[in-house]
N, CA, C and O atoms as a GROMACS GRO file, in nm:
protein
  608
    1MET      N    1   3.376   6.982  -5.316
    1MET     CA    2   3.408   6.864  -5.238
    1MET      C    3   3.319   6.926  -5.131
    1MET      O    4   3.347   6.850  -5.038
    2LYS      N    5   3.208   7.037  -5.066
    2LYS     CA    6   3.171   7.094  -4.954
    2LYS      C    7   3.096   7.042  -5.044
    2LYS      O    8   3.115   6.922  -5.065
    3ARG      N    9   3.006   7.102  -5.113
    3ARG     CA   10   2.890   7.004  -5.152
    3ARG      C   11   2.856   6.881  -5.109
    3ARG      O   12   2.796   6.859  -5.004
    4THR      N   13   2.910   6.757  -5.229
    4THR     CA   14   2.971   6.621  -5.123
    4THR      C   15   2.978   6.612  -5.032
    4THR      O   16   2.935   6.510  -4.980
    5PHE      N   17   3.034   6.710  -4.958
    5PHE     CA   18   3.032   6.664  -4.782
    5PHE      C   19   2.904   6.668  -4.737
    5PHE      O   20   2.849   6.565  -4.697
    6VAL      N   21   2.821   6.825  -4.740
    6VAL     CA   22   2.690   6.874  -4.727
    6VAL      C   23   2.591   6.731  -4.722
    6VAL      O   24   2.532   6.676  -4.630
    7CYS      N   25   2.602   6.702  -4.859
    7CYS     CA   26   2.503   6.564  -4.952
    7CYS      C   27   2.526   6.437  -4.921
    7CYS      O   28   2.448   6.355  -4.970
    8SER      N   29   2.611   6.399  -4.854
    8SER     CA   30   2.653   6.277  -4.804
    8SER      C   31   2.631   6.311  -4.652
    8SER      O   32   2.643   6.215  -4.576
    9VAL      N   33   2.601   6.430  -4.596
    9VAL     CA   34   2.564   6.454  -4.473
    9VAL      C   35   2.404   6.438  -4.451
    9VAL      O   36   2.332   6.395  -4.360
   10LEU      N   37   2.383   6.492  -4.575
   10LEU     CA   38   2.269   6.498  -4.538
   10LEU      C   39   2.204   6.349  -4.620
   10LEU      O   40   2.089   6.314  -4.592
   11ALA      N   41   2.255   6.299  -4.682
   11ALA     CA   42   2.222   6.138  -4.703
   11ALA      C   43   2.175   6.036  -4.583
   11ALA      O   44   2.063   6.000  -4.547
   12ALA      N   45   2.316   6.001  -4.534
   12ALA     CA   46   2.320   5.981  -4.419
   12ALA      C   47   2.234   6.019  -4.301
   12ALA      O   48   2.215   5.954  -4.198
   13ALA      N   49   2.186   6.135  -4.336
   13ALA     CA   50   2.104   6.217  -4.198
   13ALA      C   51   1.947   6.124  -4.240
   13ALA      O   52   1.888   6.064  -4.151
   14LEU      N   53   1.878   6.122  -4.429
   14LEU     CA   54   1.820   6.105  -4.431
   14LEU      C   55   1.742   5.920  -4.425
   14LEU      O   56   1.624   5.888  -4.441
   15LEU      N   57   1.875   5.820  -4.393
   15LEU     CA   58   1.857   5.683  -4.380
   15LEU      C   59   1.818   5.683  -4.248
   15LEU      O   60   1.729   5.616  -4.196
   16ALA      N   61   1.922   5.796  -4.182
   16ALA     CA   62   1.850   5.798  -4.016
   16ALA      C   63   1.798   5.744  -3.992
   16ALA      O   64   1.797   5.629  -3.947
   17LEU      N   65   1.695   5.866  -4.035
   17LEU     CA   66   1.587   5.906  -4.047
   17LEU      C   67   1.478   5.828  -4.076
   17LEU      O   68   1.381   5.829  -4.000
   18ALA      N   69   1.482   5.762  -4.173
   18ALA     CA   70   1.418   5.647  -4.248
   18ALA      C   71   1.369   5.550  -4.147
   18ALA      O   72   1.263   5.513  -4.097
   19GLY      N   73   1.505   5.524  -4.140
   19GLY     CA   74   1.573   5.392  -3.998
   19GLY      C   75   1.466   5.381  -3.882
   19GLY      O   76   1.398   5.292  -3.832
   20CYS      N   77   1.489   5.536  -3.862
   20CYS     CA   78   1.389   5.587  -3.734
   20CYS      C   79   1.242   5.551  -3.719
   20CYS      O   80   1.162   5.525  -3.628
   21GLY      N   81   1.243   5.558  -3.817
   21GLY     CA   82   1.075   5.491  -3.835
   21GLY      C   83   1.009   5.371  -3.887
   21GLY      O   84   0.890   5.340  -3.898
   22ARG      N   85   1.137   5.302  -3.921
   22ARG     CA   86   1.114   5.176  -3.984
   22ARG      C   87   1.067   5.069  -3.828
   22ARG      O   88   1.124   5.065  -3.719
   23GLN      N   89   0.934   4.987  -3.878
   23GLN     CA   90   0.881   4.897  -3.708
   23GLN      C   91   0.969   4.846  -3.755
   23GLN      O   92   1.047   4.879  -3.844
   24GLU      N   93   0.954   4.709  -3.658
   24GLU     CA   94   0.986   4.626  -3.609
   24GLU      C   95   0.951   4.537  -3.631
   24GLU      O   96   0.963   4.540  -3.753
   25THR      N   97   0.894   4.409  -3.599
   25THR     CA   98   0.848   4.302  -3.592
   25THR      C   99   0.786   4.194  -3.451
   25THR      O  100   0.840   4.101  -3.392
   26PRO      N  101   0.676   4.247  -3.438
   26PRO     CA  102   0.677   4.245  -3.270
   26PRO      C  103   0.695   4.106  -3.248
   26PRO      O  104   0.632   4.036  -3.327
   27THR      N  105   0.777   4.031  -3.145
   27THR     CA  106   0.768   3.824  -3.110
   27THR      C  107   0.678   3.821  -3.038
   27THR      O  108   0.627   3.878  -2.941
   28THR      N  109   0.673   3.788  -3.066
   28THR     CA  110   0.507   3.666  -2.978
   28THR      C  111   0.604   3.593  -2.901
   28THR      O  112   0.714   3.546  -2.930
   29ALA      N  113   0.490   3.594  -2.729
   29ALA     CA  114   0.597   3.555  -2.624
   29ALA      C  115   0.612   3.370  -2.667
   29ALA      O  116   0.529   3.324  -2.746
   30ALA      N  117   0.712   3.284  -2.611
   30ALA     CA  118   0.632   3.169  -2.687
   30ALA      C  119   0.510   3.117  -2.568
   30ALA      O  120   0.495   3.187  -2.468
   31PRO      N  121   0.439   3.009  -2.583
   31PRO     CA  122   0.345   2.958  -2.519
   31PRO      C  123   0.355   2.944  -2.395
   31PRO      O  124   0.471   2.933  -2.355
   32ALA      N  125   0.240   2.937  -2.285
   32ALA     CA  126   0.268   2.863  -2.163
   32ALA      C  127   0.242   2.712  -2.134
   32ALA      O  128   0.135   2.651  -2.128
   33PRO      N  129   0.369   2.672  -2.119
   33PRO     CA  130   0.409   2.501  -2.078
   33PRO      C  131   0.183   2.451  -2.003
   33PRO      O  132   0.112   2.495  -1.912
   34ALA      N  133   0.170   2.366  -2.090
   34ALA     CA  134   0.103   2.310  -2.022
   34ALA      C  135   0.077   2.267  -1.931
   34ALA      O  136   0.138   2.178  -1.871
   35PRO      N  137   0.030   2.294  -1.916
   35PRO     CA  138  -0.047   2.201  -1.701
   35PRO      C  139   0.007   2.093  -1.669
   35PRO      O  140  -0.001   2.037  -1.778
   36PRO      N  141   0.067   2.003  -1.586
   36PRO     CA  142   0.123   1.905  -1.587
   36PRO      C  143  -0.028   1.844  -1.583
   36PRO      O  144  -0.130   1.912  -1.582
   37PRO      N  145  -0.020   1.675  -1.579
   37PRO     CA  146  -0.132   1.613  -1.565
   37PRO      C  147  -0.218   1.592  -1.427
   37PRO      O  148  -0.180   1.564  -1.313
   38VAL      N  149  -0.313   1.611  -1.467
   38VAL     CA  150  -0.419   1.575  -1.303
   38VAL      C  151  -0.358   1.474  -1.277
   38VAL      O  152  -0.369   1.395  -1.370
   39ALA      N  153  -0.252   1.407  -1.137
   39ALA     CA  154  -0.267   1.258  -1.172
   39ALA      C  155  -0.399   1.179  -1.078
   39ALA      O  156  -0.380   1.200  -0.958
   40MET      N  157  -0.464   1.135  -1.091
   40MET     CA  158  -0.581   1.072  -1.092
   40MET      C  159  -0.539   0.940  -0.943
   40MET      O  160  -0.472   0.841  -0.969
   41PRO      N  161  -0.583   0.963  -0.826
   41PRO     CA  162  -0.569   0.867  -0.773
   41PRO      C  163  -0.573   0.713  -0.757
   41PRO      O  164  -0.651   0.635  -0.809
   42ALA      N  165  -0.442   0.681  -0.649
   42ALA     CA  166  -0.502   0.563  -0.705
   42ALA      C  167  -0.594   0.452  -0.638
   42ALA      O  168  -0.609   0.435  -0.518
   43PRO      N  169  -0.653   0.380  -0.740
   43PRO     CA  170  -0.796   0.277  -0.680
   43PRO      C  171  -0.757   0.235  -0.531
   43PRO      O  172  -0.668   0.154  -0.505
   44THR      N  173  -0.839   0.303  -0.436
   44THR     CA  174  -0.828   0.203  -0.304
   44THR      C  175  -0.868   0.040  -0.301
   44THR      O  176  -0.989   0.016  -0.296
   45PRO      N  177  -0.813  -0.027  -0.302
   45PRO     CA  178  -0.795  -0.172  -0.290
   45PRO      C  179  -0.898  -0.179  -0.220
   45PRO      O  180  -0.933  -0.093  -0.139
   46PHE      N  181  -0.969  -0.303  -0.251
   46PHE     CA  182  -1.145  -0.336  -0.201
   46PHE      C  183  -1.169  -0.479  -0.083
   46PHE      O  184  -1.101  -0.577  -0.052
   47SER      N  185  -1.256  -0.443  -0.057
   47SER     CA  186  -1.142  -0.470   0.178
   47SER      C  187  -1.329  -0.495   0.244
   47SER      O  188  -1.405  -0.402   0.215
   48VAL      N  189  -1.394  -0.619   0.330
   48VAL     CA  190  -1.500  -0.582   0.378
   48VAL      C  191  -1.474  -0.496   0.503
   48VAL      O  192  -1.378  -0.541   0.566
   49SER      N  193  -1.529  -0.390   0.557
   49SER     CA  194  -1.470  -0.263   0.621
   49SER      C  195  -1.630  -0.339   0.724
   49SER      O  196  -1.586  -0.352   0.838
   50ALA      N  197  -1.717  -0.367   0.723
   50ALA     CA  198  -1.765  -0.395   0.846
   50ALA      C  199  -1.840  -0.554   0.802
   50ALA      O  200  -1.835  -0.595   0.687
   51ILE      N  201  -1.935  -0.661   0.957
   51ILE     CA  202  -1.977  -0.719   0.901
   51ILE      C  203  -2.094  -0.721   1.016
   51ILE      O  204  -2.057  -0.720   1.134
   52GLU      N  205  -2.280  -0.725   0.977
   52GLU     CA  206  -2.334  -0.696   1.145
   52GLU      C  207  -2.467  -0.787   1.141
   52GLU      O  208  -2.567  -0.764   1.074
   53LEU      N  209  -2.448  -0.886   1.220
   53LEU     CA  210  -2.622  -0.968   1.240
   53LEU      C  211  -2.724  -0.884   1.276
   53LEU      O  212  -2.701  -0.775   1.328
   54GLY      N  213  -2.896  -0.945   1.240
   54GLY     CA  214  -2.988  -0.853   1.295
   54GLY      C  215  -3.041  -0.995   1.253
   54GLY      O  216  -2.996  -1.102   1.212
   55ASN      N  217  -3.186  -0.926   1.292
   55ASN     CA  218  -3.315  -0.983   1.179
   55ASN      C  219  -3.388  -0.975   1.096
   55ASN      O  220  -3.455  -1.061   1.039
   56GLN      N  221  -3.378  -0.838   1.080
   56GLN     CA  222  -3.493  -0.699   0.996
   56GLN      C  223  -3.322  -0.648   0.956
   56GLN      O  224  -3.222  -0.667   1.025
   57ILE      N  225  -3.334  -0.570   0.804
   57ILE     CA  226  -3.263  -0.536   0.731
   57ILE      C  227  -3.368  -0.406   0.656
   57ILE      O  228  -3.490  -0.427   0.655
   58GLY      N  229  -3.310  -0.267   0.594
   58GLY     CA  230  -3.328  -0.150   0.506
   58GLY      C  231  -3.354  -0.187   0.385
   58GLY      O  232  -3.343  -0.307   0.359
   59ALA      N  233  -3.374  -0.140   0.333
   59ALA     CA  234  -3.446  -0.102   0.215
   59ALA      C  235  -3.225  -0.117   0.133
   59ALA      O  236  -3.188  -0.176   0.031
   60ASP      N  237  -3.127  -0.027   0.248
   60ASP     CA  238  -3.023   0.000   0.170
   60ASP      C  239  -2.933  -0.149   0.242
   60ASP      O  240  -2.813  -0.151   0.270
   61LYS      N  241  -3.012  -0.238   0.257
   61LYS     CA  242  -2.922  -0.393   0.252
   61LYS      C  243  -2.864  -0.390   0.428
   61LYS      O  244  -2.819  -0.497   0.470
   62ARG      N  245  -2.868  -0.261   0.534
   62ARG     CA  246  -2.808  -0.296   0.636
   62ARG      C  247  -2.869  -0.299   0.726
   62ARG      O  248  -2.957  -0.213   0.737
   63VAL      N  249  -2.850  -0.407   0.845
   63VAL     CA  250  -2.866  -0.472   0.927
   63VAL      C  251  -3.012  -0.397   1.068
   63VAL      O  252  -3.020  -0.463   1.171
   64THR      N  253  -3.053  -0.342   1.062
   64THR     CA  254  -3.188  -0.235   1.206
   64THR      C  255  -3.158  -0.230   1.272
   64THR      O  256  -3.176  -0.127   1.336
   65ALA      N  257  -3.085  -0.334   1.323
   65ALA     CA  258  -3.082  -0.353   1.514
   65ALA      C  259  -2.978  -0.470   1.470
   65ALA      O  260  -3.010  -0.562   1.394
   66ALA      N  261  -2.849  -0.455   1.529
   66ALA     CA  262  -2.742  -0.589   1.490
   66ALA      C  263  -2.821  -0.675   1.674
   66ALA      O  264  -2.894  -0.644   1.769
   67SER      N  265  -2.748  -0.777   1.627
   67SER     CA  266  -2.794  -0.871   1.759
   67SER      C  267  -2.700  -1.020   1.780
   67SER      O  268  -2.667  -1.063   1.669
   68ALA      N  269  -2.668  -1.074   1.852
   68ALA     CA  270  -2.579  -1.172   1.847
   68ALA      C  271  -2.626  -1.325   1.895
   68ALA      O  272  -2.573  -1.436   1.908
   69SER      N  273  -2.811  -1.237   1.922
   69SER     CA  274  -2.890  -1.369   1.953
   69SER      C  275  -2.986  -1.382   1.912
   69SER      O  276  -3.048  -1.285   1.954
   70PHE      N  277  -3.081  -1.465   1.826
   70PHE     CA  278  -3.178  -1.508   1.752
   70PHE      C  279  -3.276  -1.612   1.824
   70PHE      O  280  -3.232  -1.688   1.911
   71ALA      N  281  -3.423  -1.611   1.782
   71ALA     CA  282  -3.553  -1.742   1.788
   71ALA      C  283  -3.477  -1.782   1.696
   71ALA      O  284  -3.388  -1.726   1.632
   72PRO      N  285  -3.538  -1.925   1.694
   72PRO     CA  286  -3.556  -1.973   1.656
   72PRO      C  287  -3.635  -2.037   1.477
   72PRO      O  288  -3.620  -2.134   1.403
   73ALA      N  289  -3.750  -1.864   1.482
   73ALA     CA  290  -3.774  -1.890   1.379
   73ALA      C  291  -3.695  -1.817   1.334
   73ALA      O  292  -3.633  -1.874   1.244
   74ASP      N  293  -3.640  -1.645   1.358
   74ASP     CA  294  -3.582  -1.577   1.290
   74ASP      C  295  -3.514  -1.556   1.191
   74ASP      O  296  -3.401  -1.594   1.219
   75THR      N  297  -3.517  -1.510   1.073
   75THR     CA  298  -3.418  -1.542   0.923
   75THR      C  299  -3.318  -1.428   0.961
   75THR      O  300  -3.374  -1.320   0.978
   76VAL      N  301  -3.166  -1.427   0.980
   76VAL     CA  302  -3.027  -1.442   1.012
   76VAL      C  303  -3.010  -1.340   0.895
   76VAL      O  304  -3.089  -1.338   0.801
   77TYR      N  305  -2.930  -1.277   0.903
   77TYR     CA  306  -2.952  -1.115   0.774
   77TYR      C  307  -2.794  -1.070   0.809
   77TYR      O  308  -2.767  -0.976   0.883
   78ALA      N  309  -2.701  -1.151   0.748
   78ALA     CA  310  -2.536  -1.106   0.723
   78ALA      C  311  -2.594  -0.907   0.591
   78ALA      O  312  -2.657  -0.885   0.488
   79SER      N  313  -2.494  -0.801   0.728
   79SER     CA  314  -2.512  -0.741   0.594
   79SER      C  315  -2.361  -0.697   0.621
   79SER      O  316  -2.307  -0.648   0.720
   80ILE      N  317  -2.289  -0.753   0.423
   80ILE     CA  318  -2.162  -0.720   0.478
   80ILE      C  319  -2.118  -0.568   0.401
   80ILE      O  320  -2.160  -0.530   0.292
   81ALA      N  321  -2.033  -0.504   0.482
   81ALA     CA  322  -1.991  -0.329   0.393
   81ALA      C  323  -1.857  -0.305   0.391
   81ALA      O  324  -1.771  -0.282   0.476
   82THR      N  325  -1.860  -0.315   0.278
   82THR     CA  326  -1.698  -0.283   0.155
   82THR      C  327  -1.694  -0.206   0.147
   82THR      O  328  -1.794  -0.134   0.139
   83ASP      N  329  -1.568  -0.163   0.145
   83ASP     CA  330  -1.458  -0.028   0.053
   83ASP      C  331  -1.403  -0.033  -0.037
   83ASP      O  332  -1.374  -0.152  -0.044
   84GLY      N  333  -1.354   0.025  -0.140
   84GLY     CA  334  -1.331   0.063  -0.250
   84GLY      C  335  -1.344   0.028  -0.381
   84GLY      O  336  -1.454   0.070  -0.416
   85GLU      N  337  -1.275  -0.041  -0.500
   85GLU     CA  338  -1.320  -0.125  -0.585
   85GLU      C  339  -1.307  -0.221  -0.640
   85GLU      O  340  -1.208  -0.290  -0.663
   86ALA      N  341  -1.409  -0.229  -0.664
   86ALA     CA  342  -1.432  -0.408  -0.687
   86ALA      C  343  -1.454  -0.378  -0.881
   86ALA      O  344  -1.507  -0.310  -0.969
   87LYS      N  345  -1.388  -0.462  -0.856
   87LYS     CA  346  -1.424  -0.550  -1.038
   87LYS      C  347  -1.483  -0.666  -1.076
   87LYS      O  348  -1.440  -0.725  -1.176
   88GLY      N  349  -1.556  -0.701  -1.026
   88GLY     CA  350  -1.578  -0.849  -1.008
   88GLY      C  351  -1.566  -0.960  -0.890
   88GLY      O  352  -1.551  -1.082  -0.895
   89VAL      N  353  -1.582  -0.842  -0.752
   89VAL     CA  354  -1.498  -0.951  -0.679
   89VAL      C  355  -1.627  -1.026  -0.610
   89VAL      O  356  -1.717  -0.960  -0.560
   90VAL      N  357  -1.629  -1.191  -0.613
   90VAL     CA  358  -1.672  -1.255  -0.501
   90VAL      C  359  -1.777  -1.257  -0.402
   90VAL      O  360  -1.859  -1.349  -0.395
   91LEU      N  361  -1.777  -1.184  -0.347
   91LEU     CA  362  -1.791  -1.242  -0.192
   91LEU      C  363  -1.897  -1.322  -0.166
   91LEU      O  364  -2.006  -1.311  -0.222
   92ALA      N  365  -1.863  -1.427  -0.060
   92ALA     CA  366  -1.912  -1.544  -0.004
   92ALA      C  367  -1.952  -1.546   0.137
   92ALA      O  368  -1.919  -1.457   0.216
   93ALA      N  369  -2.048  -1.680   0.178
   93ALA     CA  370  -2.131  -1.630   0.305
   93ALA      C  371  -2.112  -1.791   0.289
   93ALA      O  372  -2.147  -1.859   0.193
   94ARG      N  373  -2.030  -1.847   0.445
   94ARG     CA  374  -2.082  -1.966   0.424
   94ARG      C  375  -2.140  -1.982   0.632
   94ARG      O  376  -2.072  -1.948   0.728
   95TRP      N  377  -2.271  -2.037   0.634
   95TRP     CA  378  -2.273  -2.052   0.768
   95TRP      C  379  -2.326  -2.179   0.822
   95TRP      O  380  -2.408  -2.256   0.772
   96SER      N  381  -2.243  -2.190   0.967
   96SER     CA  382  -2.216  -2.252   0.989
   96SER      C  383  -2.277  -2.321   1.132
   96SER      O  384  -2.296  -2.232   1.215
   97TYR      N  385  -2.316  -2.472   1.189
   97TYR     CA  386  -2.353  -2.465   1.271
   97TYR      C  387  -2.238  -2.507   1.386
   97TYR      O  388  -2.125  -2.478   1.346
   98GLU      N  389  -2.238  -2.542   1.463
   98GLU     CA  390  -2.178  -2.540   1.620
   98GLU      C  391  -2.066  -2.629   1.577
   98GLU      O  392  -1.957  -2.584   1.540
   99ASP      N  393  -2.093  -2.755   1.584
   99ASP     CA  394  -1.883  -2.808   1.461
   99ASP      C  395  -1.862  -2.807   1.347
   99ASP      O  396  -1.793  -2.895   1.296
  100GLY      N  397  -1.919  -2.704   1.274
  100GLY     CA  398  -1.867  -2.679   1.244
  100GLY      C  399  -1.936  -2.669   1.095
  100GLY      O  400  -1.903  -2.576   1.022
  101GLN      N  401  -2.033  -2.769   1.052
  101GLN     CA  402  -2.154  -2.823   1.056
  101GLN      C  403  -2.186  -2.742   0.964
  101GLN      O  404  -2.286  -2.673   0.982
  102THR      N  405  -2.118  -2.730   0.856
  102THR     CA  406  -2.263  -2.618   0.724
  102THR      C  407  -2.412  -2.625   0.704
  102THR      O  408  -2.490  -2.713   0.666
  103VAL      N  409  -2.428  -2.432   0.765
  103VAL     CA  410  -2.610  -2.466   0.762
  103VAL      C  411  -2.656  -2.424   0.627
  103VAL      O  412  -2.770  -2.448   0.589
  104ALA      N  413  -2.526  -2.333   0.517
  104ALA     CA  414  -2.608  -2.268   0.397
  104ALA      C  415  -2.469  -2.181   0.378
  104ALA      O  416  -2.392  -2.129   0.458
  105GLU      N  417  -2.474  -2.193   0.168
  105GLU     CA  418  -2.366  -2.084   0.179
  105GLU      C  419  -2.412  -2.025   0.069
  105GLU      O  420  -2.522  -2.058   0.024
  106SER      N  421  -2.339  -1.935   0.014
  106SER     CA  422  -2.411  -1.800  -0.081
  106SER      C  423  -2.299  -1.757  -0.140
  106SER      O  424  -2.189  -1.750  -0.084
  107THR      N  425  -2.340  -1.706  -0.328
  107THR     CA  426  -2.217  -1.570  -0.349
  107THR      C  427  -2.268  -1.518  -0.399
  107THR      O  428  -2.354  -1.552  -0.480
  108GLU      N  429  -2.225  -1.382  -0.362
  108GLU     CA  430  -2.333  -1.282  -0.422
  108GLU      C  431  -2.173  -1.166  -0.493
  108GLU      O  432  -2.085  -1.148  -0.409
  109THR      N  433  -2.149  -1.099  -0.638
  109THR     CA  434  -2.060  -1.040  -0.729
  109THR      C  435  -2.073  -0.952  -0.701
  109THR      O  436  -2.189  -0.913  -0.686
  110VAL      N  437  -1.914  -0.822  -0.663
  110VAL     CA  438  -1.968  -0.676  -0.655
  110VAL      C  439  -1.955  -0.637  -0.755
  110VAL      O  440  -1.924  -0.718  -0.842
  111ALA      N  441  -1.966  -0.550  -0.777
  111ALA     CA  442  -1.920  -0.464  -0.864
  111ALA      C  443  -1.894  -0.295  -0.861
  111ALA      O  444  -1.977  -0.241  -0.934
  112SER      N  445  -1.832  -0.227  -0.817
  112SER     CA  446  -1.872  -0.071  -0.759
  112SER      C  447  -1.686  -0.018  -0.730
  112SER      O  448  -1.576  -0.059  -0.694
  113ALA      N  449  -1.772   0.119  -0.786
  113ALA     CA  450  -1.617   0.166  -0.754
  113ALA      C  451  -1.656   0.267  -0.622
  113ALA      O  452  -1.605   0.379  -0.624
  114GLY      N  453  -1.731   0.237  -0.526
  114GLY     CA  454  -1.669   0.348  -0.376
  114GLY      C  455  -1.741   0.141  -0.282
  114GLY      O  456  -1.762   0.022  -0.302
  115PRO      N  457  -1.742   0.284  -0.158
  115PRO     CA  458  -1.845   0.193  -0.076
  115PRO      C  459  -2.022   0.133  -0.079
  115PRO      O  460  -2.125   0.201  -0.082
  116THR      N  461  -2.009  -0.015  -0.076
  116THR     CA  462  -2.158  -0.123  -0.123
  116THR      C  463  -2.161  -0.171   0.061
  116THR      O  464  -2.097  -0.173   0.166
  117VAL      N  465  -2.295  -0.205  -0.008
  117VAL     CA  466  -2.368  -0.280   0.126
  117VAL      C  467  -2.394  -0.410   0.066
  117VAL      O  468  -2.501  -0.404   0.006
  118VAL      N  469  -2.337  -0.531   0.056
  118VAL     CA  470  -2.395  -0.670   0.010
  118VAL      C  471  -2.513  -0.785   0.114
  118VAL      O  472  -2.439  -0.842   0.194
  119GLU      N  473  -2.632  -0.823   0.133
  119GLU     CA  474  -2.693  -0.859   0.212
  119GLU      C  475  -2.714  -1.013   0.182
  119GLU      O  476  -2.754  -1.048   0.071
  120PHE      N  477  -2.686  -1.109   0.287
  120PHE     CA  478  -2.664  -1.256   0.288
  120PHE      C  479  -2.805  -1.274   0.368
  120PHE      O  480  -2.856  -1.166   0.397
  121HIS      N  481  -2.872  -1.381   0.404
  121HIS     CA  482  -2.942  -1.470   0.477
  121HIS      C  483  -2.994  -1.567   0.510
  121HIS      O  484  -3.038  -1.616   0.406
  122ILE      N  485  -3.022  -1.637   0.602
  122ILE     CA  486  -3.061  -1.761   0.624
  122ILE      C  487  -3.196  -1.718   0.678
  122ILE      O  488  -3.250  -1.610   0.701
  123VAL      N  489  -3.239  -1.881   0.692
  123VAL     CA  490  -3.391  -1.852   0.709
  123VAL      C  491  -3.425  -2.040   0.680
  123VAL      O  492  -3.388  -2.094   0.576
  124LYS      N  493  -3.505  -2.123   0.802
  124LYS     CA  494  -3.557  -2.166   0.864
  124LYS      C  495  -3.684  -2.215   0.870
  124LYS      O  496  -3.694  -2.330   0.913
  125PRO      N  497  -3.774  -2.164   0.840
  125PRO     CA  498  -3.942  -2.192   0.815
  125PRO      C  499  -3.975  -2.261   0.986
  125PRO      O  500  -4.039  -2.193   1.066
  126ASP      N  501  -3.914  -2.421   1.029
  126ASP     CA  502  -3.958  -2.493   1.086
  126ASP      C  503  -3.851  -2.468   1.212
  126ASP      O  504  -3.830  -2.561   1.291
  127GLY      N  505  -3.783  -2.339   1.229
  127GLY     CA  506  -3.660  -2.330   1.337
  127GLY      C  507  -3.553  -2.327   1.354
  127GLY      O  508  -3.508  -2.438   1.382
  128TRP      N  509  -3.488  -2.257   1.351
  128TRP     CA  510  -3.316  -2.327   1.367
  128TRP      C  511  -3.294  -2.433   1.501
  128TRP      O  512  -3.400  -2.428   1.562
  129PRO      N  513  -3.210  -2.519   1.564
  129PRO     CA  514  -3.173  -2.555   1.649
  129PRO      C  515  -3.100  -2.454   1.709
  129PRO      O  516  -3.010  -2.382   1.666
  130ALA      N  517  -3.160  -2.461   1.827
  130ALA     CA  518  -3.095  -2.466   1.954
  130ALA      C  519  -2.909  -2.436   1.956
  130ALA      O  520  -2.839  -2.537   1.953
  131GLY      N  521  -2.846  -2.309   1.959
  131GLY     CA  522  -2.727  -2.342   1.930
  131GLY      C  523  -2.622  -2.217   1.894
  131GLY      O  524  -2.658  -2.100   1.885
  132ARG      N  525  -2.499  -2.262   1.877
  132ARG     CA  526  -2.399  -2.119   1.838
  132ARG      C  527  -2.376  -2.163   1.774
  132ARG      O  528  -2.340  -2.280   1.784
  133TYR      N  529  -2.385  -2.082   1.634
  133TYR     CA  530  -2.357  -2.005   1.520
  133TYR      C  531  -2.278  -1.936   1.471
  133TYR      O  532  -2.228  -1.836   1.523
  134ARG      N  533  -2.239  -2.010   1.293
  134ARG     CA  534  -2.126  -1.863   1.340
  134ARG      C  535  -2.135  -1.886   1.088
  134ARG      O  536  -2.156  -1.978   1.010
  135VAL      N  537  -2.092  -1.688   1.076
  135VAL     CA  538  -2.073  -1.693   0.942
  135VAL      C  539  -1.966  -1.645   0.895
  135VAL      O  540  -1.894  -1.560   0.947
  136ASP      N  541  -1.952  -1.698   0.794
  136ASP     CA  542  -1.786  -1.653   0.731
  136ASP      C  543  -1.762  -1.605   0.621
  136ASP      O  544  -1.774  -1.680   0.523
  137VAL      N  545  -1.741  -1.530   0.611
  137VAL     CA  546  -1.677  -1.423   0.474
  137VAL      C  547  -1.609  -1.414   0.463
  137VAL      O  548  -1.522  -1.393   0.548
  138THR      N  549  -1.589  -1.432   0.262
  138THR     CA  550  -1.442  -1.484   0.234
  138THR      C  551  -1.518  -1.383   0.060
  138THR      O  552  -1.629  -1.390   0.008
  139ALA      N  553  -1.376  -1.291   0.020
  139ALA     CA  554  -1.374  -1.200  -0.078
  139ALA      C  555  -1.240  -1.282  -0.204
  139ALA      O  556  -1.118  -1.270  -0.217
  140ASN      N  557  -1.318  -1.341  -0.255
  140ASN     CA  558  -1.254  -1.424  -0.445
  140ASN      C  559  -1.178  -1.529  -0.332
  140ASN      O  560  -1.067  -1.568  -0.368
  141GLY      N  561  -1.214  -1.565  -0.236
  141GLY     CA  562  -1.164  -1.733  -0.180
  141GLY      C  563  -1.028  -1.647  -0.083
  141GLY      O  564  -0.920  -1.697  -0.048
  142ALA      N  565  -1.080  -1.503  -0.056
  142ALA     CA  566  -0.951  -1.523   0.107
  142ALA      C  567  -1.053  -1.469   0.193
  142ALA      O  568  -1.164  -1.425   0.160
  143PRO      N  569  -1.015  -1.476   0.276
  143PRO     CA  570  -1.081  -1.449   0.422
  143PRO      C  571  -1.079  -1.359   0.373
  143PRO      O  572  -1.004  -1.329   0.280
  144ALA      N  573  -1.215  -1.250   0.456
  144ALA     CA  574  -1.250  -1.154   0.468
  144ALA      C  575  -1.366  -1.093   0.611
  144ALA      O  576  -1.415  -0.980   0.607
  145GLY      N  577  -1.390  -1.179   0.713
  145GLY     CA  578  -1.439  -1.171   0.845
  145GLY      C  579  -1.570  -1.306   0.860
  145GLY      O  580  -1.615  -1.402   0.797
  146GLN      N  581  -1.581  -1.254   0.949
  146GLN     CA  582  -1.704  -1.355   1.097
  146GLN      C  583  -1.720  -1.346   1.174
  146GLN      O  584  -1.645  -1.359   1.271
  147ARG      N  585  -1.884  -1.307   1.167
  147ARG     CA  586  -1.982  -1.372   1.314
  147ARG      C  587  -1.990  -1.452   1.392
  147ARG      O  588  -1.993  -1.562   1.335
  148GLU      N  589  -1.995  -1.462   1.509
  148GLU     CA  590  -2.031  -1.529   1.567
  148GLU      C  591  -2.142  -1.522   1.628
  148GLU      O  592  -2.134  -1.404   1.662
  149PHE      N  593  -2.296  -1.576   1.692
  149PHE     CA  594  -2.429  -1.530   1.706
  149PHE      C  595  -2.431  -1.743   1.780
  149PHE      O  596  -2.356  -1.836   1.810
  150GLU      N  597  -2.592  -1.699   1.770
  150GLU     CA  598  -2.643  -1.771   1.883
  150GLU      C  599  -2.852  -1.760   1.882
  150GLU      O  600  -2.926  -1.662   1.881
  151VAL      N  601  -2.887  -1.925   1.884
  151VAL     CA  602  -2.986  -1.979   1.918
  151VAL      C  603  -3.036  -2.006   2.009
  151VAL      O  604  -2.994  -2.095   2.083
  152ARG      N  605  -3.171  -1.918   2.042
  152ARG     CA  606  -3.172  -1.902   2.172
  152ARG      C  607  -3.340  -2.039   2.201
  152ARG      O  608  -3.384  -2.060   2.315
   0.00000   0.00000   0.00000
């Protein structure tokens, strides 16, 4: 019996030693959660930010010297600065004389993802009559601004 007991103890000891040498399968860490998607800022709505008048413009379509008074032979430029995203916004310029008589009308379609400048102008080779004038600007038919000027 003593021998059976010793054999049992030795067998248990061998099993215990064999279990100590056993390697467990390493567990892999769960993957890190994906970062949340970067929220894109909402597009800035289209707007007319400035209307300047002058008798000359630069290559950037901006008036080189703003003025509200013109000579009869001057070409009158309206430089329209816009902000925001435009997908086919129709800008229109309606030029009128003293009592509202229409002198000229023109349109330009704007398609941009940010600030841009659009140019409108009127010219009359035999000269503009002296008096007060006005240019009204609309964006898709909605009023966007106006400027008054004078021919002397």
